[in-house]
Short mmCIF file of the C-alpha atoms (twelve columns), coordinates in Angstrom:
data_MODEL
# 
_entry.id   MODEL 
# 
loop_
_atom_site.group_PDB 
_atom_site.id 
_atom_site.type_symbol 
_atom_site.label_atom_id 
_atom_site.label_alt_id 
_atom_site.label_comp_id 
_atom_site.label_asym_id 
_atom_site.label_seq_id 
_atom_site.Cartn_x 
_atom_site.Cartn_y 
_atom_site.Cartn_z 
_atom_site.pdbx_PDB_model_num 
ATOM 1   C CA . MET A 1   16.468  -19.717 -13.183 1 
ATOM 2   C CA . GLU A 2   19.593  -19.855 -11.023 1 
ATOM 3   C CA . SER A 3   21.220  -17.192 -13.167 1 
ATOM 4   C CA . CYS A 4   18.200  -14.892 -13.243 1 
ATOM 5   C CA . SER A 5   19.239  -11.347 -12.410 1 
ATOM 6   C CA . PRO A 6   18.065  -7.931  -13.595 1 
ATOM 7   C CA . GLU A 7   21.382  -7.304  -15.341 1 
ATOM 8   C CA . THR A 8   21.658  -10.577 -17.270 1 
ATOM 9   C CA . THR A 9   18.062  -11.573 -18.014 1 
ATOM 10  C CA . SER A 10  16.471  -10.123 -21.124 1 
ATOM 11  C CA . ASP A 11  12.979  -8.692  -20.890 1 
ATOM 12  C CA . GLY A 12  11.759  -11.338 -23.325 1 
ATOM 13  C CA . ALA A 13  13.195  -14.220 -21.299 1 
ATOM 14  C CA . PHE A 14  11.762  -12.831 -18.090 1 
ATOM 15  C CA . LEU A 15  8.300   -12.345 -19.569 1 
ATOM 16  C CA . ALA A 16  8.390   -15.815 -21.134 1 
ATOM 17  C CA . ALA A 17  9.285   -17.367 -17.782 1 
ATOM 18  C CA . LEU A 18  6.369   -15.588 -16.113 1 
ATOM 19  C CA . SER A 19  3.907   -16.965 -18.655 1 
ATOM 20  C CA . ILE A 20  4.929   -20.638 -18.259 1 
ATOM 21  C CA . GLU A 21  3.572   -22.194 -15.065 1 
ATOM 22  C CA . PRO A 22  6.591   -24.380 -14.068 1 
ATOM 23  C CA . LEU A 23  9.013   -21.563 -14.835 1 
ATOM 24  C CA . ARG A 24  6.812   -19.031 -13.004 1 
ATOM 25  C CA . GLU A 25  7.157   -21.063 -9.801  1 
ATOM 26  C CA . ALA A 26  10.939  -21.293 -10.134 1 
ATOM 27  C CA . LEU A 27  11.181  -17.603 -10.967 1 
ATOM 28  C CA . THR A 28  9.012   -16.668 -7.991  1 
ATOM 29  C CA . CYS A 29  11.305  -18.652 -5.692  1 
ATOM 30  C CA . ARG A 30  14.329  -16.931 -7.209  1 
ATOM 31  C CA . LEU A 31  12.748  -13.501 -6.763  1 
ATOM 32  C CA . CYS A 32  12.302  -14.213 -3.057  1 
ATOM 33  C CA . GLU A 33  16.069  -14.678 -2.777  1 
ATOM 34  C CA . LEU A 34  17.086  -11.480 -4.587  1 
ATOM 35  C CA . GLU A 35  18.724  -8.537  -2.917  1 
ATOM 36  C CA . ASP A 36  16.235  -5.763  -2.206  1 
ATOM 37  C CA . SER A 37  17.658  -3.416  -4.839  1 
ATOM 38  C CA . ASP A 38  17.497  -6.136  -7.517  1 
ATOM 39  C CA . LEU A 39  13.867  -6.863  -6.668  1 
ATOM 40  C CA . VAL A 40  13.010  -3.160  -6.935  1 
ATOM 41  C CA . THR A 41  14.708  -3.051  -10.345 1 
ATOM 42  C CA . ILE A 42  12.565  -5.952  -11.532 1 
ATOM 43  C CA . LEU A 43  9.358   -4.457  -10.122 1 
ATOM 44  C CA . GLU A 44  10.111  -1.157  -11.829 1 
ATOM 45  C CA . ARG A 45  10.992  -2.865  -15.111 1 
ATOM 46  C CA . PHE A 46  8.170   -5.393  -15.327 1 
ATOM 47  C CA . ARG A 47  4.592   -4.408  -14.573 1 
ATOM 48  C CA . ARG A 48  2.955   -7.833  -14.468 1 
ATOM 49  C CA . PRO A 49  0.141   -9.234  -12.293 1 
ATOM 50  C CA . GLU A 50  2.406   -12.105 -11.245 1 
ATOM 51  C CA . LEU A 51  4.685   -9.610  -9.498  1 
ATOM 52  C CA . SER A 52  2.036   -7.689  -7.563  1 
ATOM 53  C CA . GLU A 53  2.472   -9.840  -4.448  1 
ATOM 54  C CA . PHE A 54  6.108   -8.739  -4.242  1 
ATOM 55  C CA . ALA A 55  5.126   -5.077  -4.509  1 
ATOM 56  C CA . VAL A 56  2.504   -5.434  -1.754  1 
ATOM 57  C CA . SER A 57  4.929   -7.320  0.483   1 
ATOM 58  C CA . ARG A 58  7.506   -4.536  0.159   1 
ATOM 59  C CA . PHE A 59  4.860   -1.954  1.041   1 
ATOM 60  C CA . VAL A 60  3.604   -3.834  4.097   1 
ATOM 61  C CA . LYS A 61  7.172   -4.221  5.413   1 
ATOM 62  C CA . SER A 62  8.206   -0.589  4.874   1 
ATOM 63  C CA . ARG A 63  10.840  0.446   7.414   1 
ATOM 64  C CA . SER A 64  11.022  4.205   6.923   1 
ATOM 65  C CA . PHE A 65  8.784   7.077   5.836   1 
ATOM 66  C CA . ARG A 66  10.588  7.474   2.524   1 
ATOM 67  C CA . SER A 67  10.611  3.756   1.766   1 
ATOM 68  C CA . ALA A 68  6.915   3.616   2.664   1 
ATOM 69  C CA . GLU A 69  6.193   6.313   0.089   1 
ATOM 70  C CA . ALA A 70  8.353   4.647   -2.576  1 
ATOM 71  C CA . ASN A 71  6.845   1.233   -1.827  1 
ATOM 72  C CA . ALA A 72  3.326   2.703   -1.905  1 
ATOM 73  C CA . ARG A 73  3.976   4.290   -5.282  1 
ATOM 74  C CA . LEU A 74  5.156   0.932   -6.564  1 
ATOM 75  C CA . ALA A 75  2.388   -1.230  -5.047  1 
ATOM 76  C CA . LEU A 76  -0.562  1.146   -4.914  1 
ATOM 77  C CA . ARG A 77  0.074   3.044   -8.127  1 
ATOM 78  C CA . ARG A 78  2.152   0.958   -10.502 1 
ATOM 79  C CA . PHE A 79  0.617   -2.421  -9.624  1 
ATOM 80  C CA . ALA A 80  -2.808  -1.165  -8.449  1 
ATOM 81  C CA . ILE A 81  -4.772  -2.523  -11.410 1 
ATOM 82  C CA . PHE A 82  -3.463  -6.031  -10.739 1 
ATOM 83  C CA . LEU A 83  -4.114  -6.190  -7.000  1 
ATOM 84  C CA . THR A 84  -6.573  -8.773  -5.752  1 
ATOM 85  C CA . PRO A 85  -9.000  -8.012  -2.912  1 
ATOM 86  C CA . THR A 86  -6.742  -10.029 -0.588  1 
ATOM 87  C CA . GLN A 87  -3.697  -7.963  -1.565  1 
ATOM 88  C CA . ILE A 88  -5.644  -4.713  -1.165  1 
ATOM 89  C CA . ARG A 89  -6.786  -5.866  2.269   1 
ATOM 90  C CA . GLN A 90  -3.152  -6.608  3.255   1 
ATOM 91  C CA . ALA A 91  -2.097  -3.133  2.143   1 
ATOM 92  C CA . LEU A 92  -4.985  -1.417  3.948   1 
ATOM 93  C CA . GLN A 93  -4.315  -3.333  7.180   1 
ATOM 94  C CA . ALA A 94  -0.665  -2.301  7.068   1 
ATOM 95  C CA . VAL A 95  -1.460  1.421   6.940   1 
ATOM 96  C CA . PRO A 96  -2.539  1.940   10.588  1 
ATOM 97  C CA . GLU A 97  -0.356  -0.923  11.854  1 
ATOM 98  C CA . ASN A 98  2.921   0.506   10.535  1 
ATOM 99  C CA . ASN A 99  3.738   4.042   11.683  1 
ATOM 100 C CA . GLN A 100 6.299   4.358   8.901   1 
ATOM 101 C CA . ILE A 101 3.375   4.070   6.481   1 
ATOM 102 C CA . TRP A 102 0.583   6.116   8.063   1 
ATOM 103 C CA . ASP A 103 2.890   8.903   9.181   1 
ATOM 104 C CA . ALA A 104 4.656   9.296   5.812   1 
ATOM 105 C CA . GLY A 105 3.993   12.756  4.398   1 
ATOM 106 C CA . ASP A 106 2.756   11.732  0.938   1 
ATOM 107 C CA . MET A 107 0.728   8.723   2.111   1 
ATOM 108 C CA . PRO A 108 -2.666  10.482  2.238   1 
ATOM 109 C CA . THR A 109 -2.277  11.596  -1.380  1 
ATOM 110 C CA . ILE A 110 -1.071  8.175   -2.532  1 
ATOM 111 C CA . LEU A 111 -3.951  6.443   -0.741  1 
ATOM 112 C CA . ALA A 112 -6.493  8.894   -2.202  1 
ATOM 113 C CA . GLY A 113 -5.295  7.986   -5.692  1 
ATOM 114 C CA . PHE A 114 -5.340  4.307   -4.816  1 
ATOM 115 C CA . PHE A 115 -8.895  4.615   -3.501  1 
ATOM 116 C CA . ARG A 116 -10.012 5.851   -6.926  1 
ATOM 117 C CA . THR A 117 -8.104  3.080   -8.710  1 
ATOM 118 C CA . ALA A 118 -9.433  0.328   -6.422  1 
ATOM 119 C CA . GLN A 119 -13.110 1.269   -6.894  1 
ATOM 120 C CA . ARG A 120 -13.878 -2.001  -8.694  1 
ATOM 121 C CA . HIS A 121 -13.400 -3.857  -5.393  1 
ATOM 122 C CA . LEU A 122 -15.064 -1.253  -3.165  1 
ATOM 123 C CA . ASP A 123 -18.282 -3.131  -2.398  1 
ATOM 124 C CA . PHE A 124 -16.257 -6.075  -1.140  1 
ATOM 125 C CA . LEU A 125 -13.668 -3.988  0.740   1 
ATOM 126 C CA . LYS A 126 -15.735 -1.161  2.294   1 
ATOM 127 C CA . PRO A 127 -15.155 -2.457  5.857   1 
ATOM 128 C CA . ASP A 128 -11.408 -2.595  5.231   1 
ATOM 129 C CA . TRP A 129 -11.258 0.993   3.977   1 
ATOM 130 C CA . ILE A 130 -13.326 2.156   6.968   1 
ATOM 131 C CA . GLU A 131 -11.147 0.251   9.430   1 
ATOM 132 C CA . MET A 132 -7.977  1.636   7.820   1 
ATOM 133 C CA . MET A 133 -9.187  5.236   8.038   1 
ATOM 134 C CA . ARG A 134 -10.429 4.878   11.609  1 
ATOM 135 C CA . GLY A 135 -7.084  3.324   12.572  1 
ATOM 136 C CA . VAL A 136 -5.200  6.252   11.036  1 
ATOM 137 C CA . ILE A 137 -7.448  8.746   12.848  1 
ATOM 138 C CA . ALA A 138 -6.854  6.940   16.158  1 
ATOM 139 C CA . ASN A 139 -3.084  6.926   15.537  1 
ATOM 140 C CA . GLU A 140 -2.971  10.590  14.599  1 
ATOM 141 C CA . HIS A 141 -5.079  11.483  17.638  1 
ATOM 142 C CA . ARG A 142 -2.904  9.401   19.964  1 
ATOM 143 C CA . MET A 143 0.144   11.249  18.641  1 
ATOM 144 C CA . ARG A 144 -1.736  14.544  19.173  1 
ATOM 145 C CA . THR A 145 -0.959  15.660  15.654  1 
ATOM 146 C CA . SER A 146 -1.752  19.165  14.506  1 
ATOM 147 C CA . LEU A 147 -4.803  20.145  12.498  1 
ATOM 148 C CA . GLU A 148 -2.480  20.742  9.557   1 
ATOM 149 C CA . ILE A 149 -1.373  17.097  9.613   1 
ATOM 150 C CA . GLN A 150 -4.958  15.920  10.031  1 
ATOM 151 C CA . ARG A 151 -5.970  17.976  6.996   1 
ATOM 152 C CA . ARG A 152 -3.562  15.956  4.833   1 
ATOM 153 C CA . TRP A 153 -6.194  13.201  5.021   1 
ATOM 154 C CA . ASP A 154 -9.107  15.418  3.903   1 
ATOM 155 C CA . GLY A 155 -8.886  14.398  0.223   1 
ATOM 156 C CA . LEU A 156 -9.107  10.693  1.009   1 
ATOM 157 C CA . ILE A 157 -11.837 11.211  3.594   1 
ATOM 158 C CA . GLN A 158 -13.880 13.280  1.123   1 
ATOM 159 C CA . SER A 159 -13.520 10.581  -1.551  1 
ATOM 160 C CA . MET A 160 -14.593 7.975   0.974   1 
ATOM 161 C CA . TYR A 161 -17.632 10.076  1.996   1 
ATOM 162 C CA . THR A 162 -18.595 10.455  -1.656  1 
ATOM 163 C CA . ALA A 163 -18.458 6.648   -2.001  1 
ATOM 164 C CA . GLY A 164 -20.750 6.245   1.008   1 
ATOM 165 C CA . LEU A 165 -18.094 5.380   3.581   1 
ATOM 166 C CA . GLY A 166 -17.838 7.053   6.945   1 
ATOM 167 C CA . PRO A 167 -18.425 9.029   9.025   1 
ATOM 168 C CA . PHE A 168 -14.911 9.748   10.160  1 
ATOM 169 C CA . GLU A 169 -14.515 12.166  13.020  1 
ATOM 170 C CA . TRP A 170 -11.314 13.505  14.497  1 
ATOM 171 C CA . PRO A 171 -11.695 13.335  18.289  1 
ATOM 172 C CA . SER A 172 -11.334 16.696  19.931  1 
ATOM 173 C CA . ASP A 173 -8.698  17.285  22.578  1 
ATOM 174 C CA . ASP A 174 -11.496 18.577  24.837  1 
ATOM 175 C CA . ALA A 175 -13.050 15.086  24.935  1 
ATOM 176 C CA . ASP A 176 -9.672  13.654  25.977  1 
ATOM 177 C CA . ASP A 177 -9.266  16.273  28.699  1 
ATOM 178 C CA . GLU A 178 -12.736 15.481  30.110  1 
ATOM 179 C CA . ARG A 179 -12.009 11.731  30.182  1 
ATOM 180 C CA . ASN A 180 -8.744  12.299  32.029  1 
ATOM 181 C CA . GLU A 181 -10.349 14.405  34.811  1 
# 
């Protein structure tokens, strides 16, 4: 395991190590030590449930708009079918908490696709989806974003309405003005 790297480890050896419990632990420890670019290479090369926690962790820790989008595509698209309810909850909590995530241009579209993919866990995670969307709305309102930016979220909100989640209302600026008088 010490010599495990994306350049020197064959796909077969990597997959074999993931399927053997003692080797899986050692490999997981080694993956935690990899350079970021090497970890991305592995996540892109191997779509395995054992690696989903690494994809979610990268997403949650996104440090820029572009990395948030790339990390979301990896975690919420590529690894979506493997995510546990706990991992989905971590991802949903990160959206309103990390402005690099919620303010990324493609995030509403990525999350709308993820919402469809994650339907099998919806009954269990309805409160988390609602809290995520309300957090995003509060963030966007606090930043006084334009209607055009708010409309980016319409697809996800409509899908959530269709699934029985909501309501989600964008606060009007008039209500803010009245409170401040």
